[in-house]
N, C-alpha and C positions, 0 to 999 in steps of 0.2 A: 504493500500500500504506500503510495507516495505521500510526502509530507504536505501539511496544510499550507506552509509557507511556500510561496512561489520559488521556482528554481532560480530566477534572476536575483531574488533577494538572498537566497542561500549562498550564491556564488559571488555576491558583491565583493569586489576587491577592497582590501584594507590599506594598501600602500601604493605609491606611484609605480613601484617596480612590478606590481601585479596588474596594473591598469593596462588594458588592451586598446590600441589605437591612439589617435591624436598625437602622433610622434612630433608633429610640428609645434605642439604646445608643451607636452610633458616628457618628450624623449630626452636623451642625454644632451645637455647644454641648450635645450629649447627654452624659449622666452618665459613661459609660465613656470616651468620647473625651476629656473634660476630665481624667479621671484619668490617662489615657495621656500626654496632652500635658504634664501636670505632671511626668512622669518618676518619680513615686512611687506605684507601683501596690500595692494590698494583695493578699493572697491572695484568690482568688475562684473561684467555680464557675459555669460556663456550662451552663445547663439548657435543652435544647431538642430537637426531633426530629432525625432524621438529615439530613445534607446541607444544613444551614443556615449552616455556616461556623464551627463551634466550633474545630476544629483550625486552620483557616486564620487565625482571629482570634488564636489563641495565638501562631502563628508571626509574624504581623505585629507583635504587641506586642513580642515578643522582639527582632525586627529593628529596630523603631523605637527601642527603648531601648538597643540595642547590648549586650544582656546575654547571657551564656552560657545556652544553652537545652538542657535535658534532656527527652527524650520517653520516657515509659513507657506501655505499654498494659496495663490491668488484666487483660486476657484472658491475657496471656503472662508477666506479671511477678509476683513474690512478694515477701515481706518482705526476702529477701536482696538482690534487685535494688534495692529502695527504699533499704536501708541503704548499699549500695555507691554509689548515686547521691548520697546525702546526704554521704558521705565525700568524693566528688569535688567536690561543691559547696563543702565546707569549705575545700578546698585552693585554691579560686579566690577566696577572700575575702581581699582586701588592703586594709588601712587603711579608708577610708570608701566603698569601692566598693559599689554596690548588689548585693544578693544575686542569684545565678543564678535562672532560671525553671525550675521543674519542672512540665512539663505531663503530666497523667495522663488518658489517654483512657479513657472508660467507667469512671470512678472508682466507680460504683455496684456494679461487680463485685468490688471489694476487700472482703474480709471485715473483721470488727472488728479483728483483730490486725494486718492489713495497714494499715488506716487509723490504728490506734494508733501505728504506727511512724513516721507522718508528724508527729505532734503536736508533739514538742519542736522539730523542725527548723523548723516553721512558726512556733511561738511565739517561738523565739529569733531568727528572721529569717535562719536559715541558707539557706533557700530561700524564694522566692515561689511559692506553689502556684497553679497554674491547673488546675482539674479540669473535665472535660467529661462530661456525663451526659444520657442520654435519659429517665431516671427521676427522679421527684420527690426532690430531695435530702433533704427532711424525713423520708422513709422510708428512704433508702438510705445516707445519710452520718451517721456517729455524731455525737451532739450536741456533744462537745468540739471536734471538727474543724469542724463546721458553724458553731459560735459564733465561730470564728477566721477565717471566710471570708465575704465578700460573696457573694450569689447573684444572678446576672443571667440573666433569662429571654430566650431567643431564640425567635423566631416562625417558622413555615413561610413560605417565600417566596410572595408573591402572583403573580398572572398577569402583571402588568406587569413585575415583577422577573425572572420566568422568561423572558419574551420579550426582555428586555434582555440576559440571559445568552446566549440563542440567537443574537442579532445579534452579540454579542461573539465567540462561537465561530466563526461563519462568516467574520468579518472578520479576526480576529487569529490563529487557529490555522493554522500553516503547512501542516499535513497536510490539513485540510479545505479550505483555500483552493486546493489543487491541483485540486479538483473543482468543476464547475459545478453548485452546489446551489441549488435553489429550494424554499423551504418554502411550498407551496401552501395547506396547512391545518396549523394548529398545535395544534388543540384536543386531539388524542389525546396528543401529547407532553406538554402541560401537565397533562392528567388523569393520565397514567401517572406523572409526576414526583411528584405529591402534595405539592408545596411543597419538594421535595428537589432541590437543584441537581445533586448527584452522579448521581441517577437520571435527571435530564433529559439530562445530558451522555452518560451511558452508553447511554441509549436512542437518542439522536441518532447516536452513533458506531456503534452496532450496525446501525442502518438504513443508514447510509452504507456501512459495510463489506459489508453484504449486497447492496447495489446496485452497488458499485464495479465488480466484474468483469463484471456484466451490462451496465452502461451504457457501459463503456469510456470514450471521450472525450465521450460524449453527456451531456446534462443529467440530473442526478439530481433527480427531482421527489419531494418528500416530502408525502404527504397522510395523512389519518386512517386510511384503510383499510390503506395500506401499513404504517404504524406499528404498528397493532394486530396485523396478521398476522405481521410479523417479530418484534416484541417478545414477543408471547405465545408464539410458537413457541420462542423462545430465552430465556424468562424466567429460567431458572436461570443463564444465562451472565452476566447483568448485574445480577441482583438476588437476592442470597443472604439478606440480612437486612432489606431495605427493605420493598417492597410485600408480599411474601409474609409477612413478619413481621406486618403489620397485617391482611392478608386472612385468614390462617390463624387468628389469635386471634379474629377476628370470626366465622369459621365455627364455631370451638370454642364460643364463648359462645352463639351462636344455637342450636347443637345442644343445649347444656345447657338453655337457656330453652325449647326446643321439646320437651324430655323424651325425647330420643333418645340413650340411652347408647352405642349402637353408633357413631353418627356422632361423638359426643364423644370416644370413645377413639381413633377413627381420626385426628382432627385433633390430638389429644394426641400420638399416635405420630409424626405429621409434625413436631411441634415438638420432641419428644425427639430424633428422628433429626437434626434440624437444629441441635441444640445450643442451643436456646432457654434462657434463664435460668429455672430452675425457680421462683424467687421471683416472677418476672413472671407466670407462669401461675397460681401459687397466689394471688397478690394479686388477679388478675382474678376468681378464683373466690370470694374473700371479698366482693368488690363484688357479684357476681351473687347470692350467697346473701342479701344484704340487699335488693337491688333487685328480684329476680325470684321469690324464694321467701318471704322475710319471715316473717310470723307464720303462714303456712300450714304451716310446719315450723320452729319456732324453733331446733331443733337444727342446722339447716343451716349457720348462721353459725358455730356452735361447731365443727362438723366442718371448715369451710373455714379457720377461724383456726388450728385444730390442725394442719391440713395445712401452712399457711404456716410455722408455727413449726418443724414437723418437717423440711421440706425446707431450711429455713435452716440446720439443723444437719447434715443428712445429705449433701446434694449428689448429683450424678450418680455412678453410674447408678441407685442404689437409690431415688432420689426418684421415679422413674417409677412405682413400685408405689404409693407414697403418693398421688401425683397421680391415678393411675387410680382408686383407691378413692374418693377425694373426688369425682372427676368423675362416677363412676357413681352415687354417693349423691345428688349434686345433680341429675343428670339425671332420676333416678327419684323425686325428691321432688315433692309437690304444689306448684303455683306460685301466687304472688300478688304483684302489684306495688303493693298498697295502701299500704304504708309509704312506698314511693318516691313515689307520687302524692300522699301526704299532705304531704310536705315541699315538693314542687313546687307544690301548690296554696297552701300557706301562704306560700311565697316570692312567688308571684304576687300574693297579697293585700298582702304587705308592700310590693312594688313599686308597687302601685296606690294603696294608702291611705297609704303613708309611715309615719313613726314615731308611731303612735297612743299616747296617754298610758296608763300603767299605772293601772288603777282604784285609787282610794285604799285600799280595803280589802285590796288585795294588796301594797301597798307596805311596805317595811321601815321600822321606826320605832325606831331605836336611841337617839334623843334626845327630850327633852320637847317641844321645838319641833315636831318632826315629828308627835308624838302630838297636840299641840294643833291641828295643821293637818288632822287627820283621817286621817293615815297609819295603816293597820292596823285602823282602827275597824270594828267589826261583822264582822270576818273570822271565819268559822266553821271551827274546827279539826276536821277530818274525824274524828279519833280520839275526839273527845268525843261522837260520835253512834253510834247503833246500826248495826252492820255496818261501822263505820269509813267511813261515807259520809253526806254531806248535799248536797242540791242547792245549788249555788253558781255564780255566774257568774265564770269565770276569764279571760274575754276582754274587751278594750276594748268599751265599750257600743256603739260604731258597728258592730261586726261580731259582736255577740252572736248565738249560734245558728248561726254559719257552720260547715258540716260540711267539714273538711279531710280527715279520715280516714274513708274508706268501706270497711268490711271486705269482703274478697273472698268468693268462694263456696265455699272449701274448708271441710271439716268443722270444723277448728279455728277458722276465722274466723267461721263461722256461730254457734259458741258465743260468741265475742267479741261479735258483733252482738246476739245475744239478751240478753247481760248489759248491754251499753251501752244497749240500748233500754229495758230495765227501769229502769236508773238515771237515764237522761237524757230520759225521755219528755216532760217539761215544757219542755225547752230545745232538744234536737236531734231532727231527724227521721230516725231510723235505721229 
């Protein structure tokens, strides 16, 4: 019989030497390891996908430095909890002792007032803050708090690291060691984990638990077919916010892109029912509006941005209505990825050609020396010409006439194509 404590918790490493992955942060002579070994850590935020060791790393740091450790989850904690924790931390400050560590999991779920409540304690050194987030801190953490914290990016675990964790589990876990387990094929376990150690351990434990009664004292053989059958059948048992989180948002975005409002609201309902962060859903719609609709309907990004701002204020459950309206609007809008392809094409050229010099006539000329060198010379000011337009070359000479933006086939973009063709017939082939 397997233990009640999840395998991921049973095998949680207790030192940096046992920690798997994130070599760029905690490997030999890596930046965060040097900071930890110095004993003087700043407040910082760990940004990375689920199951890469953010919480584990925070525990290891606290244990290594022998500091008092407070743990709050932004899902369950409010301003009152933060203030009570800060008061406890103040009582633990004696003479020159280093400040206690306050670890806040999913810090991106704290609203502005909750994050504001941390500011003075961080600034005064009452606590050393370690935040963990799966979302980009630039968007989710208020600027004053972000400016007081380092941000360290954590990466998904690669196949080699995941296989190392599998080997460790079979060798070191007392409960798994009681069974004769052979991993005949590991590809399905690796694929299901998606770089997430917790999902890997949960899937392994689920398969072993499903086979244990059947196999009795016989060997438990784990192969791809068995993993996929057992794990998919019991997906909700081991994966509430991991794979489904990414699979369902993927289905939602693809439904919007595919102009199917019915499928879009179904997947939206799945996320609403699962308690997904409304800001996460709204932010993805802003991206889709720019990437997949663009100038075929310029109002789409305005609708998506308004939706994001509204749900940021409203919250559940009313946000479901706002999200639904935006989703239906985006799904029923004409589609074009021309703007997205334009920047991708331009980035490709930058990567291929390097930093081409700015043509002299386009350069800024704030000094006499620059003017003498020909900066700004012969530049044609568009507003000085009829229709506020004059044919001019705005690209480096080496790529003159390169077409990065190709208008799509929507009625709006056909208008754009017609106008551009009339203006630029001597330079661009529209």
